[in-house]
N, C-alpha and C positions, 0 to 999 in steps of 0.2 A: 797248619801244622798242628796234628793230634798230639795231647800228652799219651805216655803209654798207661794201663790200666794194670796193677801187679796185684797178685794175694799179697797179705802183709807179710807172709812167711819169706816170701822172696828179700824182703829190703829190712827186716828185722829178726832177730830172737827173740823168738816170745819165752818168756820164764816166770817160775813162778819163787815166792819166798819161802823162807824156813820157819820152822817151830822155835820160841825163843822164850825158853824157859824160864820161870819167875827168879830162881836162883843166880841167872847171869843178868837181870836187868836192874837199873839203879847206876850202873858205873859210869862216869862222864870224861874219864880220861884215858881211855883205851884207844887202840889202831883204828876203827872204823865207825863209825856214826853205825845205829841198828834203829829204821824206823818200824814202828807199828803203824798200822791202818788210821789210828786216831791220829796220829802225829800231822798228816794232812791239815789236818784242823787250826793248828797251833798257829798263833803271830807270826810272822815271819815266812809263812810256809805256802803260801796263797799260789805261788808259781814254781819259785825254785825253794829245793829242801835245804834251808839253812838253820833251821832252828832244831836242836839236837838235844834229846831228852835222855838217849841210852846211846852207849859206845859196847864194843866188843873186842877183843885181843883174837888176834890171828892164830893162836893157840886154840882158842875155845872155838874160832871157827872150824878147824880142822877136827874137835871133838864131836862137835854138832853135825859133821858133816855138810856145812855150809858154806857158800862162798859169797864176796862181793861183788856187786854189780857195778860196770863203769861209770864214770861221768858222762852225765847225756842221756841214761836209761831214763825212759818214761815210765813212771810208776802209776795205779790206779787200784781200787778196790776189785776184788773179783769173788767177793763170797757175800752173801745176807744183804740187810738192806742198806748198807753204805755203798753197794752198786748204783742205786737210785741216784746219790749224790753227785755221780757222773765227775768226781773230781778229777781232775789228772796232774801230775807235779814232775819235776824234771831232776835228778840227781846231781849234785853240783862237785862230789867227788866220791871214789867208790865207796858203796855204803851197802849193808844189809838190808833184807826188808823182811817185815814177818809174813807165815804163812796166808794171810788174808788179803795180799797184795800181790799182783801181778805185774811185769815190767815188760817193756818193747827195748832191745838193746838196737840201736841203728846199725844198718851194716853200711859199706862204704856208699852205696848208691843213695842214700838217704841222709839229711842234716837232721841232726837233733831234734832243733828248735820247728824245722817244717814238720816233721812229724808229731810234735808237742801240739803247732798249732790244728793241723788238721784232728788229731785227736779232739781237740775241745769243740768241735763241732758233731763228731762222733756219740752217738747213745750207747753207751755200755748195756742198757738193757736189750739192745738190740739182738745182743750175742748172749744171754744170759737166760738159762732154761728159767721155766715156769714151775714154781714148786712153794711148799712151806720155806724154804731156804735158799733164795735165787743164788745160782753160782755159775761161773764161766770155765769154760774147758779151752784149754791151748790150741786145740785143732779148730774150735771154731773161731778162734779169734786170728790163728794162720790162714784163714780161710778170708778173711773180709779182704775186698776189692779198695785199694788207694789210687790215686790218680800220681802220678811220677813226671813231674816236670824234668828236665835237663837241670842239673846241678846250678849253674847260673842263674836259673829261672827261681827255684827253690830258694837261694841265698837272697834273691829280689823280693821276692814273697815274705820272706821273715824280717827283712829290712822294713817294709811299709806296715806290717803287723806290729813289729816293735813298736814302732813310733804310736802308734794307735793304743796299743795296750800300757804304755807311758804315761799315755793323757789320762788313761781310766786309773793307771797307779796313783798319779795327783789328786784326780777326783778323790778316792777313796781314802787318801791321806788327809784331804782336807773334811771328808766326812769323819774320819776317826777323832780328829780335833773338835771338832763340835761334841760327836760323842762323850768327849771328856768332859764337856763343862758341868751338867747334872752331878756325874760321881764327886767331882769338886767341889762343890756346892754342898752334898751332900755329907763330906769328909767335914766341912768347915762348921757346918749347925750342928751334925750328931756325933763326928767322931767316926773312928773306925768301927765298925758293927762287929769286928772279931775279936777285938781287945776289949771295947766300949769303956775309952778313957775318962767319959762324962760320967759315969755310972747310972745310967739309965737302966729303969726297970726291964728285965729278959724274961722272954717268955719262950716256950719249946714251940717247935712245927705245929703240932696238933691243936695249939691255943692260939695261934698267930693265923693259919691258912685252913682255908675246907678244901679239901680235894674234890672237886666236883667233875674229875676225867669221865666218870661214868655216864653222867649226863649227858655227853657230847658225840652225838655220830661220827666215828672216823671214816675220810676218804683217802684210799690207797692212792700212792703217788701216779701210777698209770692212770688214773681219772681225771690227774689234774689239766688245765686248759688255758691257756694264755690271754685269755678274754673271757667275761663271763658275769653274772649278775652277782655274784656274791664271793669277796675273797676267800682263799683259803690260809691259814696260818699254823704251820707245822714248826718243826723244831731246827729247821735251816737256819743259814743266815740272814735270808732277807726277810722284811716283815712280812711282805705278801708274798707266798710261793708259788700261787697261781688263783683260778677261778673256777668255778661251776654255775650252773643254771640250776641246780637240783634244791630247791628251798627247804625239802624236808628235811635236808641236814643241817639246816641253820638252827642251833639254839639260841634262844631269845635268855638273856640274864639281865636282871636289875641294874646293876652295876660292872663298872669296868673288871676284865679278868686278867691275870697273870698266865702266860704261855711259858712253860719250862721244858728244856729239852733233855728229856732223861738219857739220851746217847752225847748229846753236845753240850749240856749247860746251857745253851743259851738262853736268855730271860728276856719275853716281851711283855709289853704292857700293851694291853688291845681293848680299846673304847669303842667299839663297834661290833655291828653283827660281822660273824664270820663261821667259817665251816672249819674244823681242825683236820689238820693234815694224820694219816696213821703212821704209825711206829714212832714212839717215845715222845709222844705231845702229850703232857700234862698240864690240866688246865685247874687253877689255884683260884680262889676266892678270897679276900681279905675278911676277916672274922671281925667282929666289932671292937672298936677302939682304933682298929687301923687303915688307913688310908690305902687303897690299892696301889696307887702311884707310888708311894713312899716305900712299901713293902717289895713292889716290882725292882727299885733301885738297892734298896738293901740285899735284896736275895741275889743280885748279880756282883755286889761286892764281897759275899760273902766265900770265905777260902774252901770252895770245893774240891777235891781232889780231883785230877784227871786221872780217868780210871781207863783212858782210851773210849774205844766203841760201846764200853759195859754201860750196864745202867747206873744211875749216879741218885736215885730216890732215896737209897738205903743212906747216903751220907748226908742227903738233905733233910732227913728225919733227925739226925743227929744234931742239925743246929741247933742254938737259939737263938734269939731275934730280938733287937731292943724295941722298948717300948715309949717312946718319950708321949710327951702331953701331945691329945690329938690336935689340938690348935696348932701345935708346930709344925706335925704332918701333913697339916691343910694348907699351912704356907708354903712349904716346901713342894706338895703337890700342884699348886697355882705356877710352881718355877717348872715343874715338868710339863704342864700342859702349854706355856709358853712357849719352853725350849721345842717341843714336838712341833709346832708350826715350823720352827728352822729346819729341822728333820724332814718335816714333809719335804719341804721346798727343795733341799738337798736329795732327796731319795728321787724325787721326778726328775732332776738333773741326770743324776748318776743313772737312772733308766733308759734316757735318753741317750746317754754315754754307750749304756750297754748295747741297746739296738742296734745304734752306728758300727760299733764294732761286730756285731753279729751278721751284719750285712756284709761287712767286708770280708769276714771269714767266707760266707757264700759266695762273696766274686772271685776272692783267691783261688778257692778248689774248683770253681767253673773255668778258670782260666780269664775272665772277665778283668779283672783287677791288675793284670799283668800285660792286656792285651797290646797296648800302645808301644810299648817297653820290647815287648817280644818282636814285633815288626823291626825296631830299630836293631835288632840282636840278631836277625833270624840267621845268618849266615855261620854265626859261633854256634847259636843252639842246635842247627842241624848236626852238625861235627859232635856236639855232646851227645845228641840223641843218638846217632848211631853206632857210638863208642857203649852207650848203656844196652841200646838194644843187641848189642855184639854180645856183651857182660851178661847178661840176663836170659840171652836167647829169645829175644822177642822180635816180632815183625813190625818194620818200619811203618808208620800211616801218616802220610803226609795230608 
């Protein structure tokens, strides 16, 4: 028994978001959530969109000639560098999205989470145009071919992948707890850098950091590889985003550096030779009197406002940084180095779990994952497939 393969437009409505004027932003108690593309990065929105920064009323929606998309809609970036992040999320309630976002509204023939998991292994860049500003067209997405098992088998695939995804979530929660150890120690030793309760001397950005971004050649994301001689560090969540064998892109530095995500606000302490990823990766060195490890944690704790996928460097340059005695910074830096050993071990474990999950995704959509289950339920599945073929005007292939 072979699954049907259909164009996306047969099983989902492909929709685009709407403009969100600034005068309507910032409200939190209106009828519908309004998600901007950057909200996919917020804590709690790793899969389901549950963290809400903006809401909008039904009356304002009418005024903007916009509308809410239903619960179960799959959303993803449709323009700019955000496409390369390949983020996909699920709406948990009727919600509005901005015009940097595209959505898939499942039709009755496909379950929302089956479509979500299939999208996880689909590379958005494969349907984006090549140009200075990448973008995706509705017609291109509608033509994407997707495997369509019978409804019962879709639910079985989702059940298995949900269980595997729950393990990934538990691993991520353990990683998050470990990642909070160093910030807690920083607060204990130095206080909150934003309020400086211990009265340390403070210095502006330019007296604290040397912005050496221009010294680092940048590698475009489409040139990343899964393996190679030299790690790539960019503004994404993972410390290492990929690898390359191009030695000419590796910049030798005398001390550890700090990589800051101009779009994402993610901070990384890097103490090994690396290649900088393009678009938004800023590279800083610590000036005299500062420990790089100390500054990396302090920068991470600074209250940098979330501007979505806009650049944040102008906000960083407005900050002031505490400057306690270097000996105290060095003591904290040693704790950072000890903690990194634990984090590296956890990262290796997380990588193995992610690799296993990717393997399950591949097996799920080739039919291998549910092969034995399919054999045991063949009679029921054939009936469902016949109904599916009739409804979608497809030819049965046994």
